[in-house]
N, C-alpha and C positions, 0 to 999 in steps of 0.2 A: 325705771332701769332706764340707764341709757342709750345704753342697743338700742331701747323701743322709739329713742326721740329719731326723730325726720332729720334728714342731710341738709348741709345754709343756715342753722335757724346764727343765730348773734347773740354776738356773749350775753349782753342785756337780757337776752330771754333763755339763755338755756338754765335748764332745771339743776339743781343741786343734790347729790346722792344721799341717802344714809347711809349705804354700803355702796366699795366700789364692783363696777360692772363683774358677772359672772365672769369667772376666768382670769382677771384682772391678777387679783391677788398672786395666784399660782403661776404670772407670766413674772411681775417681779421680782417674785423669790430668786427666779430661773436666770432674771439677769442678775442679781446681787452675784447667785452663785460665783455667774462668769463673772460679774468682776473682781471679786477674790482671785483668778485664780491667774487671773492677771501679775505679775509680778513687776507691781510701778512702783522699785524700790531703787532712791537715788546711784545710777551709774549701771544701772542695767538696763536700758537705754527701751526700757517696754509700755512706757509712759504713750507712744504713737500709736503700736500695737491694739493699745485699750483706747486710744479715740478714736482710732480708723475702724471699731468693731460696733462702740459705737455711735458714730457715722452714720452706716450699713443699717442701725434699725433706725436713725428716722428717715435715712431715703424709704425705706421699705412701707413706710407710714403713711409716704404722700409727700414730704419735704424733696421741695425741689434741691438739686445736688447747687447750686448755686449759692445758694441760704444757708449750704455747711463750708466751715472754715476749723483747717486744721492748719495752723502758723508755727512748725519747728521754730526751737529758741532751746537751744547746745540740745543738747541725747535729748531733753522732756518737751515739751510745748506745750501752746491752748487750745483747745477745739469752741468753736461758735457756731450758737445754730438760729438764726435768725427766723423767729415765724412776722414775716410783715402784719403790722393793725391795718383797721379801715382809715383812720385819723393819722393821715401824717400829721400832720399837728402837733399829735401828742408826746409827750418825750418816751421811749422806751423804759419797758419794765427790764428789768435784769433779773435775771437768777444764779447765780453763782454757789459754785461747790468745789472741790481737788480732785481730781486724778488721783492722785501719787498716795504714797502710805508710807508707815516709817519700815526704818527695817529691823525684821524678822529672823530670829539663826532657828531653823529646825528643827540645831541639837537641844533648845532650852523648852522646844514648846511640845505639850502632851502629844496633840495632831499638828502634820504640819500644816507652816499657817498660811502655806497657797494652793493648798487642796482643801475647797470648803464643804466641809462636815455638816450634815443637820441633825443636830441631835438634842433631846430634851428641851426639845422647844424653839430651841438657838440657831443659829448658823456662827459656827465658828470659823476664824479665818482672819489673819490681815486684814487690814478695813473693811471686814466685815461693818462696823461700827462706823469709824472713820478712816472715811466718809463717805465710802459706796454704797453707805445703806443710803442715802439722802439723794446719790446720784441716782439709783435705782429706781425706785421710786419718783424722781423727776422724769426722768427719760420715762419709767412708766406711762404716766401720769400723759406728757406732751405728744405723745403718741399712741397716745387712744383717744384723747381730746382730736385731733386730723383727723383719725380714721374714723371719727365719729361725725366731724362736718362740722367743727365749732370754729368759727369767726373772730381773733379778737379785734375789739376794735382800737385799744393801744399793743404796741408792738413789746413782743416778749423775745428776749435774747437769754439764750442760758451762757451760761461765759464758765467753762470749767476749766482751773488751774495745771500747770504741772507740775511744782513746785514749792507746793504751800509751806508743806515740812521740810522746808529746808530753807532754800536762798530766797527764793517766792521774789523771783525776778519777773515768773511766768503773771504774778499777781498785778505786776507794776502795769507788765503792756498790758492790759486789760485794766486798769483802773484808768489806764492814758488816757485807752481806745473812746472807755465809756463812759468819758467824764461830764457829759453831755444827760445822760439816766436819769429817769423821774428819782426810781428811788432802785435799791438793790435787796432781793428776797435771798438769805446763805442757809442754806441749808448746812453749813458748819458752825450755828451758834445758837443758843436757844435748847429751845427742847421742854418736854415732859416730862413730871419723875412723878414715881411710885410709887406708895411707901409698900414696906418690905411682907406684906400682902398682897399686892398689886392692886394697889386698890389705887386710881389716879388723886395727884394731892396736887400739882401747881401744875399748869403749861408756863414756865422762864424764856420772857421774849425779850433777849436779849437787842439793848437798845445800845449800849457801850460796850466796850472793853479796854484792859490794861493794858500798858506800851509794854513792849518784848524791846529785852537790849541784856546785849552778852559780853561781858568788860572778860579780860584776861588777865591775873595779875602774876607775875613774874620773878621770878627773884638769881639772880647769876651769883655765879665765884667762881675765881681761880681755876680750879677744880686741882686736881693729882690724885697722885697713888693712896690705896682702898688701907694701905697698911700706917698710914700719917695722917690718922681724921684729925688732928689737930681739935681747936676746940667749937662743940655747937654753932656759936655763932655763924660763924664762918662755911658752913652746911647751908645750899638751899634748899634743898628739900625740909630740915630742921625748920626754918624759918618758916619756908613753905606753912609747912603743920601746923604751926602756931597761928599763922594768919586764917586755916581757915580755923580752927576751933575756937579765932573770934568773930570772925562772921558767923557760923554754925550756932554761936551764942547773942547773938545780936537779934533783937528782932526793932523794925522797922515802927515807926510811931499808929496807931491809929487810925482811920481814916474814916468817913462815912460820906453819903450821895444820895441824893434819892431815889434813884435807881435800888442800892443794895439796901436802904431801909424801907423803901418797898418789899422786895425782895424778901426781906426777911421778918419781913412782917406776916407777908401773907405764909412761907413756910412755918411760922411757928405754928401758928393754927393748926399745921398736921405731925409738927413732932411733938411726939411724946416728950417725959420727961425732963431732965437736966437741960439737954441739949433744946430742943423746945423750949424751956424757961429763959436758957442765955439770951435766944433767939428775938424774943420779946424781951425783954428787959435792953437788949441793945437800941430795936427799933427806939423805945420811948426815951432810949438816952446813952446815947453814943459815947459818953464820958464815962460809962459802966465798969471798971478796969476786971470786974471780976467776970462777969458779959463776956466782957471780948476775949477773954481769955480763957473759956471755955469753949468760944468759936475759934481760933486761936491754935488750937491742940487735933482739931479736928481738920484733918485736909479739905474736906468736902469746903471747907465754907471758912479759910485762913485767909484767904487769895480775894474773901468779899469787905473786908476790915484793916487791911495793911497790905502796902509791899511788901515782898519781900527776893528773896536771893538768895539762891542756893547752886551750891557747886555741884557741876555735873560730871567735867570729867579733867579727868589727871595727868598729867605730865610729868617724865625728873630722871635725870640722868642718862648715860649716855654707854658704860660699860660698866659689869659682874665685879669690878677691881677698880674705880676710879671712881673718885669723888667728881662730884653731878656740878654740870658747870650751868648747868638752868634745872632750875624748877617752876612751873605752873601749874595756874590751876584756870578754870572756864568757869566762871560764875555768872546762871541766867537769874534775870531778875523780870519780874515783872512787877511794873510799876504803874500809881494810883491814877487815875489820872488829875491832869494836875500837877503833881507834882514831875518837875522837870529832871530829866536823863541826866545831864551834867550833874545838877544836887544826889539824883543819888551814889553815883562816881565817886562823890567828896566824900558822902555820909561812910562809903567802904573805904576809904586810905584813912579818916580821921580810927574809925573801928577796926583796919590793921593796921595803925600803928608802928608803922616799920620804917623808915625814908629810907632806904631802900628798894621798897618796892614798885617795881615798876605795874604800871596801868595804863589797856589797849582795849578805847574799844573797838569789836569786833562787826564788821560788815556796818552797816548805813540804818541805825537803828528810826523806826520812823512813827511820831506820836500823831493822836487825833481825837477830837471832840469826842463825845455821845452824841452819838442822831436824835434829834427832835419825837418828842411821843408824837407822831402824826393821827389828830382823830380816824382818820378813811382808813390808815392802814392798822390800829388801833382795832377801830372794829370790824373791817375784815382777816381780822385775829383773830377775832369774837366769836365771830359767826365761823369761824372756819372749825375753829376747835371744841363747838358744839354738836356741829353734828357726829361726832364719833364719841364725848366725851363733855354731854352735853354739862352746864354750873360748876368747873373743875375754874377754881384760878388763873387769869391768863395774868400773868406778873413780871411788871418791865427791870432789868436785871443787865447787867454789871458780869462779862467775862470774866473770869479768871491768868487766864488763854487769849492769847491773839488766835484771829482768822483772815480770810484774806478782804471781811471789811474792816480792817482798818488801813487798807490805801487807797479801797473808795469812799470814807469817810476824810483822807487827808484829802482826796479832790473834791471835800463840798459834795458826794450824795449822798445820800442821808441813805443809810445800809445797816440791817435786821435783821437778827438772829431768829429762825425761824425751823429749825428742824422738827421734822414730823413726827421721832420718836418717842414714845414715851417706854420711862424701862423706871425700875432700880439702881439706884445709887451702887447698890452690892452688886450690878451685873453690868460696872461699868469698865473693862478692861483697856480703855483704847489708847493705845503706844506700850500695852502692855503686858503678858502671856495670856495665850488663850482667846487671846480678845473672843466678843460673839455679839451678835447681835438676838431683841427675842423676836422668831417667826409674828409670834399674836399680837404685833407691831407694825403688822406691812398695810391691814385693812384699815385699821383709823387713818395712815400713814397715808394713804392714796389719799383716802376720803380727805381731808384735810388738806394736801396743796391740789387736790382738782378745785377746792369753793374760795383759798386764795389765788392761786391763778385764775380762774375765771371771775373773778371779783373785778379783784385789782386792772384786768385787763381790758373790762369792760367799760371803764371811769376815764 
């Protein structure tokens, strides 16, 4: 066990555990529960409080106060913890996670979203999975290693953003500050998949992700009194409704790359029935339209085979007794790597097919290329996964969503999603109601992070 090792041992000689040290899983669970209790939703000013709580954990473990930095940015901020390595010539290893969570209305939940509850083998609460699970695992692992006397050869930097779920302004700051890093390990991407019987199927090694872009589509009209409705073509809400229907009916062309093909090929071996057959056929022939249609019907896999755009927010009208002067819809797009944001906007304009529709890009979307499949990183991930889940296929994949990796990749820093949670797809309620994380995933997650960090920081 790790607790029996002598202090001061170097990274190269540090033994890898088959299980976490006694009590470490309990400590990680308690940290996760405490993390959930912080309402780190946009606008509630709780990210700084959570960051200072985490900073206290590192101080108690023996990290120098000068190596722990909270940087306020608006009502949120970033937390960085630097563990200096013995070889200053080596570029740092960065661990990326985020402290904020999406909003949750207690009226909609079975349990209060910010009162953590352990029930039926799960930790319930907003952020229990996205992304406070891996935050808790990484913090527990780093503080445990520090207490045991581990000495990294390569500097380790924990970089926690504070608004990944919204504007990502803190992410941009971190990516700019750490653009000289060797690589990034992102706990908010990748991860293990269990079948519905709880058997490990595959570990997804995220080496790329789709571009995130939001567009606002609007119609305006002179308005007037509701008792004089006029022709339907003059009503901004009616015109917007027709535009939304056209977007809903449209599917972008099927696409693939080496990441998606590898992922579907490996997952097919563990997926029974028509869905597994469709994966197998698509991996063999991405032009198989029937296979693509089957995959596109599944929320878990549609993002692997095409760009997607979906209406997410709707606004219209200004009074109950007045004709609308404006109506607008926000359309969120997850764009396949290699496709230009401007081309997606152009396609949406063709689909809406209304010259009076106004299009605006929301924010400043950023695209980035996939990270190279570096053998040293792949070998380290293989080694880490084998400790808790021997022989489970490690498959490079592309995330359908976006994460902090986007901005690190845009700065030229290779970034890899290596979330340590193994779970069933049917248990994934991230961003949804009654979000939960499996308690049983904690020991394996700790072992995996221990292995990854000691392996990659010793080189």
